[in-house]
DOTOR-399074 format. One record per residue: x, y, z of N, C-alpha, C in turn. Coordinates in steps of 0.2 Angstrom, whole numbers, plus 5000, padded with zeros to 4 digits. Example, Ala and Ser with C-alpha at 12.3 -4.5 7.8 and 13.67 -1.06 7.14 Angstrom:
// residues 2
506649725039506249785039506649845039
506449895035506849955036506450005039
//
This chain:
// residues 287
500449945000500050005000500450065000
500350114996500750174995500650215001
501150245003501150295009500850355008
500450375012500050445011500450495014
500650545010501050605013500650665014
500950705018500550775019500350805013
500750805008500550845002499950814998
499850745000499250714996498550735000
498650755006498050775010497950845009
497450865006497250925004496550935007
496450995010495751015013495251015008
494650985009494050985004493851065003
493751074997493451144996492851165000
492851225002492351245007491651255003
491151225005490551225002490151285005
489751315001489351375004488751384999
488251395002487551404998487651464994
487351454988487451504983487151574985
486651574989486451644992486951674996
487351635000487851665004488451694999
488651654994489051684989488851754986
488151754985487851814981487951874986
487751864992487851924996488551944998
489051894999489751905000490051944994
489951914988490151944982489852014981
489252024982488952084981489252134986
489352114992489652164997490352184995
490752134993491352154990491352204985
490952194980490852244974490652314977
490152314981489852374984490352414988
490752374992491352404995491852434991
491952404985492452424981492252494977
491552494975491352554972491252614977
491152604983491052654988491752684989
492252634990492952664991493152704985
493052674979493252714973492952784973
492252794975491952854975492252904980
492452874986492752914991493452944989
493752904985494452924982494452974977
493852994975493753044970493253104973
493553144977493153194981492753244977
493053254971492753304966492053274964
491953214963491353184960490853184966
491053174972490553184978490353254979
490853304978490653374979490153394974
490253374967489753404962489053364963
489053304965488453264966488053294972
488353324977488053364982487853434980
488253464976488053534975487553544970
487453494965486953504960486253504963
486053454967485353464970485253524974
485753544978485753604982485553664977
485853674971485753724966485053724964
484753664963484053654961483553684967
483753664973483353694978483353764978
483953794978483953874979483653904973
483753874967483453904961482753904961
482453844962481653834962481353874968
481653874974481353904980481353974979
481854014976481954084976481754114970
481854074964481754104958481054094955
480854034956480154014953479654004959
479854004965479353994970478754034971
478954104970478354154970477854154965
478054114959477654114953477254054953
477254004957476953944957476553934963
475853944963475453934968475253864970
475153844976474953784978474253784980
473853734977473153734979473053724986
472553764989472353764996472853785001
473453814998473953845003474053915001
474053955007474154025006474754055009
475054005013475654025017476254045012
476654095014477254115010477754065008
477854015013478353965012478053905009
477353905007477053845004477453804999
477653844994478053814988478653784991
478953804995479653774998479453715001
478953715005478753655009478553595003
478253624998478053574993478653554989
479053594988479653584983480153524985
480353534992480853484994480753414993
480153384994480053314993480153304985
479953354981480053344974480853344972
481253384975481953384974482253314976
481953294982482153224984482053174979
481453174976481253124971481653124965
481753194962482253194957482953174958
483153194964483853174965484053094966
483553064969483652994969483552954962
483152984958483052964952483652964948
484053014949484653024945485252974947
485052934952485552884954485652834948
485152834944485252784938485852804934
485952874933486452894929487152874931
487252874938487852854941487952774939
487452734939487552664938487752654930
487352694926487552694919488252714917
488452764920489152794918489652744922
489552724928490052684932490152614928
489552584926489652514923489952524916
489852574912490152584906490852604907
491052634912491752654913492152584915
491852544919492152484921492152434915
491752434910491752394904492352424900
492352484899492852524895493552504898
493652504904494352494907494552414908
494052374906494152304907494052274914
493752314919493652294925493152234925
492652244921492152194921492352124919
492852134914493152074911493552034917
493852074921494252054927493752014932
493152044933492652014937492451944934
492351944928492151884925492651824925
493251844926493851794926493851764933
493551804938493551784945492951734947
493051694952492451644954491951684958
491551734954491051774957490451764954
489951774958489251764955489051824951
488951814945488851874940488251924942
487751894945487251944947487451984953
487951954957488151994963488552054961
488852054955489252104953488752164952
488252154948487752204947487352224954
487252184958486952194964487352244968
488052234968488552274972488552344969
488552344962488552414959487952454961
487352424960486752464961486652474969
486852434973486752444980487252504982
487852504980488252564981488052624979
487752624973487452694970486852714974
486452664976485952684981486152714987
486652684990486952704997487252774997
487552784991487852854990487352914991
486652894990486152944990486052964997
486252925002486152945009486453015011
487053015008487453085010487053145006
486853125000486453174996485853195000
485453155002484853165006484953205012
485553185016485653225022485853295020
486253315015486353385013485753415011
485353385007484753415004484253425010
484253385015483753395021484053455025
484653465025484953525029484753585025
484853585018484753645014483953655014
483553605014482853615015482653655021
482953635027482753665033483053735033
483553755030483753825029483253865025
482953835020482553875016481853875018
481653835024481053845027480653775027
480953725024480553655024480553625031
480053595033479953565039479653495039
479853445043479553385044478953395049
478353375047477753395052477453335054
477653275052477253215054477653165059
478153185061478553145066479053105063
479453075067480053035065479952975062
479452935064479352875061479052875053
478652925052478452935045478952965041
479353005044479953035040480452975038
480552935043481052875042480752835036
480052825036479752785031479852825024
479852885024479952925018480652915015
481152925019481852915017481952845015
481652795018481752725016481452715009
480852745008480552745001480952774996
481352834998481752864993482352824991
482652784996483252744995483052684991
482452654992482152604988482152624981
481852684980481752704973482452714969
482952744973483652754971483952684968
483852634973484052564971483652534965
483052554964482652534958482952554952
482952624951483152654945483952644944
484352624949485052604948485052534943
484552494944484552434940484352454933
483952504932483852524925484452554922
484852594926485452624924485952574922
485952524926486452464925486352434918
485752424917485552384910485752434905
485552494905485752544900486552544899
486952554905487652554905487952494901
487652434902487952374899487852374891
487452424889487352424881487852484878
488152524883488552584880489252564878
489452594872490152574870490752614874
490552664877491052704881490752754886
491152774891490852814896490552884893
490852914888490552974885489852964882
489752914879489052894877488552884883
488852844887488452834893488252894897
488652944897488453004901487853034898
487753034892487153064888486553014889
486652954888486152904888485852894895
486352904900486052894907485652954909
485653004906485253064908484653074904
484653064897484153084893483453064894
483453004897482752974899482553004906
483053024910482853044917482453114917
482653154912482353224912481553224911
481353184906480653184905480353144911
480653094914480353054919480253094925
480753144927480653184933480253244932
480253274926479953334924479153324922
479053264920478353244918478053214925
478053254930477853234936477653284941
477453274947477253324951477753354956
478453334953478953354958479053434959
478953474953479053544954478353584953
477853554950477253594949476653554951
476153574953475553534955475253504948
474953454948474653424942474053464940
473753494944473053534942473053574936
473653604935473653654929473853614922
474053554923474353524917473753504912
473953504905473453474900473253404902
472653384899472453314901472853264900
473153254894473653204892474253204897
474553264897475153264902474953244909
474453274911474253254918474153184919
473853144914473753074915474353034915
474853054911475553024911475853044918
475853104920476153124927475853084932
475153074932474853034938475052964938
475252934933475452864933476252854933
476552914933477252914933477552894940
477952844941478152824948478452884952
478752924948479052984952478553024955
477953034952477453074955477153034962
477052974961476852934967477352934973
478052934971478552934976478553004979
478453054975478553124978477853134983
477353114980476653124984476753084990
476953024990477052984996477453015001
478053044999478453085003478153145006
477753185002477453245005476953225010
476553165009476153145014476453125021
477053085020477353065026477753115030
477953165026478353225029477853275032
477153265030476653315032476753385028
476953385022477053445018476453445013
476353505010475753515005475853464999
475253434997475253384992475153414985
474853474985474653504978473953484977
473653454981472853444980472553474986
471953514984471553534990471253474993
471053424989470753364992470853304986
471153254988471153194984470553164983
470153164977469553144976469553064975
468953034977468852964976468952944968
468852984964468952974956469552994954
470053004958470753024956471052964954
471652964950471952904948472252864954
472252804953472452754958473052774961
473652794958474252804961474252864965
473752914964473752974968473352964974
472952914974472552894980472952844985
473352804982473752764986474552764984
474852824985475452834982476052784985
475952764992476452724995476452654991
475852634991475752564988475952564981
475752614977475952614970476752614969
477052654973477752664973478052594974
477852564980478152494981478052444976
477452444973477252404967477752414961
477752484960478252504954478952474955
479152494961479852474962479952394962
479552354964479552284964479552264957
479152284953479052264946479652284942
479952344943480552374939481152334941
481252324947481852284949481752214947
481152184947481052114944481252104937
481052154933481152154926481852174924
482152234927482752254924483352214928
483252184933483852144936483952084932
483352054929483451994925483752014918
483552074915483752104909484552114910
484752154915485452174916485852114917
485652064921486052004922486151964916
485651954912485651924906486151954901
486152024900486552064896487252054898
487352054905488052044908488351974906
487951924906488151864905488251854897
487851874893487851864886488451904883
488651964886489252004883489951974885
489951924889490551894891490951874885
491651884886492051854881492351904876
//
C-alpha cells in the first residue's frame, strides 16, 4: 500500500450556499465601488452641489410664481418643493449606475470580474446597492438645505423614516435600469448622455415641481401614473407637507389615492424586470 504523505492530504473545498456567495460577492463589489467614490472627492462634491442648486433656484426664483392649491402660506411652495427635489435626486442615481458600469466595461474591470469565481448577478447587485447607498449623503445635505429654506417635517420621526426608506428603495430601483442601459453603452462618453436623457422627462413629467392641476389632460394622465409622482406624493404625505391637492377625490387616479402602495408595486416590478434583463446582458456579453 502506498504511503499517504501530507502533500496528498488536501482540505476539501469549502461548500457554501449560493445565496451566501451572492451576498458575499455583492458586498465586496459594493465596498469596492464605495471606496472608489470616496477616492474621487470631486465627484462627491458635484453630486452634492447639483441638487442644492436646484433647491435654491426653484425655491427663490420660481417659488413665488407657482401657487399651491389650498395653501396660502408664503413658504407653501418650499414645503411642497423639497420632497420633489428628493424624488428627482434619487431618480438620478440611475445615471451613476449607467456611467459607472460603462466605465468599468471600457477599462476591462468587468472582464476581470468575469475571470473571478464570482456570482455574476452579485456584481450588478453590488453596483446598484452602492449607487443607492451613496444617495444617503445626498439626502442628508438636501434635508439640511431644505430646513434652511423653510422646509419642515410635520408628521413625526417614524413617518419621516418611512419616507427616506422609500426614497432609497426608489434609488435602488432606478439603479437597475441604469445598470441595464450602461451594459449596452460602448464607452463612458455615450453613457453619460444615455444615462440622463430618459431621466429628464421621467422627473419633469411629474408632480415634483408643479401641481398636476394645471397640466393638460394627456400630460396630467401620464404624470399621475408616473412612479416619480407617486413617490413624491407619498413623501409629501409622510413628511406632512402640502400635496398639491385641495382634496384627493375618490375618482382620482389610483396612484394618487394610494401613492405608497403604487410606489412599492412599481419598484418591485421594475427591479424584477430589469435585474433579469441586466444579468442576462452581463452574461451574454462575456468574452
